[in-house]
C-alpha positions as CSV (number, residue, x, y, z in Angstrom):
1,M,-5.8,46.4,-25.4
2,E,-2.4,47.1,-25.0
3,N,-1.1,47.0,-20.7
4,K,-0.3,50.4,-19.4
5,D,3.3,49.1,-17.7
6,T,4.4,48.5,-21.6
7,L,7.0,50.3,-22.7
8,R,6.9,52.0,-25.4
9,C,8.8,54.6,-27.8
10,E,7.8,58.0,-27.6
11,I,9.3,59.3,-30.5
12,C,7.3,56.3,-33.3
13,G,5.4,54.2,-30.7
14,K,7.3,51.0,-30.9
15,T,7.0,48.8,-27.7
16,H,9.3,45.8,-26.1
17,K,7.5,43.3,-27.9
18,D,8.6,45.0,-31.2
19,T,12.4,46.5,-30.1
20,P,14.8,47.5,-27.1
21,I,13.9,50.2,-24.8
22,I,16.6,52.5,-24.0
23,E,16.2,55.2,-21.3
24,K,17.0,58.0,-23.6
25,P,20.4,58.5,-21.9
26,C,21.5,62.6,-21.6
27,R,24.7,62.8,-23.3
28,F,27.4,62.3,-25.3
29,G,30.6,61.6,-26.4
30,F,31.6,61.6,-30.3
31,R,35.6,63.6,-31.5
32,S,36.0,65.1,-28.3
33,K,32.3,66.9,-28.1
34,I,30.0,66.7,-25.3
35,I,26.1,67.0,-27.1
36,Q,23.9,67.8,-24.6
37,L,20.4,65.1,-25.4
38,K,17.0,67.1,-24.9
39,Q,14.4,64.6,-22.8
40,S,10.5,66.0,-23.1
41,T,8.9,63.2,-21.1
42,G,6.1,65.4,-20.3
43,D,5.8,63.9,-17.3
44,H,8.1,63.6,-14.2
45,R,11.1,61.5,-15.4
46,T,14.2,63.1,-16.3
47,Q,15.0,60.5,-19.4
48,E,12.3,59.2,-22.2
49,N,12.1,55.9,-23.5
50,I,13.7,55.6,-27.0
51,C,14.2,53.0,-29.6
52,L,17.7,52.0,-30.5
53,E,16.7,53.0,-33.9
54,C,15.3,56.1,-33.5
55,L,18.4,57.3,-30.9
56,Q,20.4,56.9,-33.6
57,G,18.4,59.1,-35.9
58,E,18.3,61.8,-33.2
59,I,21.8,61.2,-33.7
60,N,22.8,61.6,-37.0
61,H,20.6,64.5,-37.2
62,L,22.8,66.0,-34.5
């Protein structure tokens, strides 16, 4: 049974026991552009939890 306080990536489901989990940035800058990242938490939080691999994939997709 998984602890309800376990941090997990809201994209792939990996936990902080498997990979680093961070709060997804609201925006990032690249080549003189500022790009807003969509947040989809489904609750009171303003930022989603995401692993570095999923964050890199989302940035590469943009």
